[in-house]
C-alpha positions in Angstrom: -30.7 -42.0 -94.3 -31.7 -38.7 -95.9 -28.1 -37.5 -95.5 -26.7 -40.6 -97.1 -29.0 -40.2 -100.1 -27.9 -36.6 -100.5 -24.3 -37.6 -100.5 -24.9 -40.4 -103.0 -26.8 -37.9 -105.3 -23.9 -35.5 -105.1 -21.3 -38.1 -106.0 -22.9 -38.8 -109.4 -22.7 -35.3 -110.9 -19.3 -34.8 -109.2 -18.0 -37.9 -111.0 -19.4 -36.7 -114.3 -17.9 -33.3 -113.8 -14.5 -34.8 -113.1 -14.7 -36.9 -116.3 -15.6 -33.8 -118.3 -12.7 -31.8 -116.9 -10.2 -34.6 -117.5 -11.0 -35.1 -121.2 -9.3 -31.9 -122.4 -6.3 -32.8 -120.3 -6.0 -36.2 -121.9 -6.4 -34.8 -125.4 -3.8 -32.2 -124.7 -1.4 -34.8 -123.4 -1.9 -36.7 -126.7 -0.8 -33.7 -128.7 2.3 -33.0 -126.6 4.9 -35.3 -128.2 7.9 -36.7 -126.4 11.2 -36.8 -128.2 12.6 -40.4 -128.5 15.9 -41.2 -127.0 17.4 -42.6 -130.3 16.7 -42.4 -134.0 17.7 -44.6 -137.0 18.6 -42.5 -140.0 19.6 -42.7 -143.7 20.6 -40.2 -146.3 18.7 -40.6 -149.6 21.2 -38.4 -151.6 24.0 -41.0 -151.0 22.3 -43.4 -153.4 23.2 -41.0 -156.3 26.8 -42.1 -155.9 26.1 -45.8 -155.3 26.5 -45.4 -151.5 24.5 -46.6 -148.6 24.8 -44.4 -145.5 23.0 -45.3 -142.3 23.4 -44.3 -138.7 22.0 -43.7 -135.2 21.4 -40.4 -133.4 21.2 -40.7 -129.6 19.9 -37.7 -127.4 20.7 -36.8 -123.9 17.9 -36.9 -121.3 17.0 -33.2 -121.7 17.1 -33.5 -125.5 19.5 -30.6 -125.9 22.4 -32.5 -127.2 22.9 -35.6 -129.4 25.6 -37.9 -130.7 25.5 -39.6 -134.1 27.5 -42.4 -135.6 27.1 -43.2 -139.4 28.5 -46.1 -141.3 28.8 -45.8 -145.1 29.4 -48.4 -147.8 30.2 -47.7 -151.4 30.3 -50.0 -154.3 30.5 -48.8 -157.9 29.7 -51.5 -160.5 31.4 -52.2 -163.8 28.2 -53.6 -165.4 30.3 -56.5 -166.8 32.1 -54.3 -169.3 35.6 -52.7 -169.5 36.1 -49.0 -168.9 36.5 -46.8 -171.9 36.6 -43.4 -170.4 39.2 -41.9 -168.1 36.6 -40.3 -165.8 35.0 -43.5 -164.8 35.7 -44.8 -161.3 34.9 -48.0 -159.4 35.1 -47.2 -155.7 34.6 -49.9 -153.2 35.1 -49.3 -149.4 33.8 -48.4 -146.0 33.8 -45.1 -144.0 32.5 -43.8 -140.7 31.4 -40.5 -139.3 30.9 -39.2 -135.8 28.8 -36.1 -135.1 28.1 -34.0 -132.1 25.1 -31.7 -132.1 23.9 -28.9 -129.8 20.2 -28.1 -130.1 19.9 -24.3 -129.5 16.4 -24.4 -127.9 16.2 -28.2 -127.4 14.5 -30.8 -129.6 11.0 -30.4 -128.2 7.3 -30.5 -128.9 5.4 -27.7 -130.7 1.9 -27.3 -132.0 0.4 -26.0 -135.2 -2.5 -23.5 -135.3 -4.8 -26.5 -135.5 -3.4 -28.0 -132.4 -1.4 -30.8 -134.1 1.8 -31.7 -132.3 5.2 -32.0 -133.8 8.9 -32.1 -132.6 11.3 -29.5 -133.8 14.8 -28.2 -133.2 17.6 -26.1 -134.7 21.1 -27.3 -134.1 24.8 -26.6 -134.7 27.2 -29.5 -134.8 30.7 -30.7 -135.6 31.8 -34.0 -137.3 34.8 -36.2 -137.9 35.0 -38.8 -140.5 37.4 -41.3 -142.2 37.4 -44.2 -144.5 39.3 -46.8 -146.6 38.5 -47.4 -150.3 39.9 -49.0 -153.4 39.5 -47.9 -157.0 40.2 -50.4 -159.7 39.4 -50.9 -163.4 40.5 -52.4 -166.7 40.8 -49.9 -169.5 40.7 -51.1 -173.1 41.9 -49.0 -176.0 41.5 -49.7 -179.7 43.8 -48.4 -182.4 42.9 -48.7 -186.1 45.6 -48.9 -188.7 44.2 -47.4 -192.0 47.2 -48.8 -194.0 46.6 -52.4 -192.9 43.0 -52.3 -192.0 43.6 -54.0 -188.7 42.6 -52.9 -185.1 44.8 -53.4 -182.1 43.2 -53.7 -178.7 45.3 -53.0 -175.6 44.1 -53.4 -172.0 45.5 -51.6 -168.9 44.8 -52.5 -165.3 44.8 -49.8 -162.7 44.2 -49.9 -159.0 44.4 -47.3 -156.1 44.1 -47.8 -152.4 42.8 -44.7 -150.6 42.7 -43.6 -147.0 40.8 -40.4 -146.2 39.9 -38.4 -143.1 38.4 -35.0 -142.3 36.1 -32.9 -140.3 33.9 -29.8 -140.2 30.6 -28.2 -139.0 26.9 -28.2 -139.9 23.9 -26.1 -139.2 20.6 -27.9 -139.4 16.8 -28.0 -139.0 15.2 -31.1 -137.5 11.5 -31.8 -137.2 8.8 -34.5 -137.4 6.1 -35.1 -139.9 3.0 -37.3 -139.2 4.6 -37.9 -135.7 6.7 -40.8 -137.0 9.0 -39.4 -139.8 12.0 -37.4 -138.7 13.2 -34.9 -141.4 16.7 -33.5 -141.0 18.1 -30.8 -143.4 21.6 -29.5 -142.9 24.3 -27.4 -144.5 27.9 -26.7 -143.6 31.4 -27.3 -144.7 34.8 -28.8 -143.7 37.9 -30.3 -145.2 39.2 -33.7 -146.4 42.7 -35.1 -146.7 43.6 -38.4 -148.4 46.5 -40.7 -148.9 46.7 -42.7 -152.2 48.7 -45.8 -152.9 48.7 -46.3 -156.7 49.3 -49.4 -158.7 49.2 -49.3 -162.5 51.0 -50.5 -165.6 54.0 -48.2 -166.5 52.8 -48.1 -170.1 49.3 -46.8 -169.2 48.6 -43.6 -171.1 48.0 -40.7 -168.7 44.7 -39.8 -170.4 43.3 -43.1 -169.3 44.3 -42.8 -165.7 41.8 -41.9 -163.0 41.4 -38.2 -163.0 38.2 -37.5 -161.1 39.9 -37.1 -157.7 39.2 -33.4 -157.6 35.4 -34.1 -157.5 34.1 -33.7 -154.0 32.3 -37.0 -154.1 35.6 -38.9 -154.6 37.1 -40.5 -151.5 40.5 -39.3 -152.7 39.4 -35.6 -152.8 41.6 -33.2 -150.9 40.7 -29.7 -149.8 37.8 -27.6 -148.5 34.4 -29.2 -149.3 30.8 -28.3 -148.6 28.5 -30.6 -146.6 24.7 -30.4 -147.2 21.8 -32.7 -147.7 18.9 -34.3 -145.9 18.5 -37.3 -143.6 15.3 -39.3 -142.9 14.8 -41.2 -139.7 12.4 -43.2 -137.5 12.4 -43.7 -133.7 14.1 -46.7 -132.2 
């Protein structure tokens, strides 16, 4: 009986000791974040050109590689009024981008000096993209005759069908904030080619024809182009 009481007495402090030892381990596990298998992402800068770009990034099991697929929709509005300037464009269309990434040291958990956990990774990647767009607008010109005092208004309708494709590479930095927001900053470059099928009135003055195709934000742009920006994401 005395031995049984002794063992019972020893169990109580042993249980308390085990609980105390396990608390730091539990707290430490809470700070070690696990990278999700997939992310939903969007690029805020695309809104500047009336474009919505969304996609999904999927990691491999070791979180050392990922594959991304983005879909982009663009719709420039005419605001109910005709176009008066040759540099105005009204793109409408869809495009897609596929991207492969290699995370140099993996996309893994780190800790700040205060012990707060976050996910971080540096990557290099390559991408391929392509799309189909149209560009249409009605240009109205007004000519005033000082001799007769009358104005003559002439309208011209212009439309382009555009196919584009290209590819390139990116270098990026990817990390989490507040454990739920994924911040992805990248910079790189590549090339874009395009094919344009043009339809317009033969009498359209050349100065009123679309001329912004050498701007890198144009789907009809051809040549070497930079690629940079940020993407924001959440875990799926």
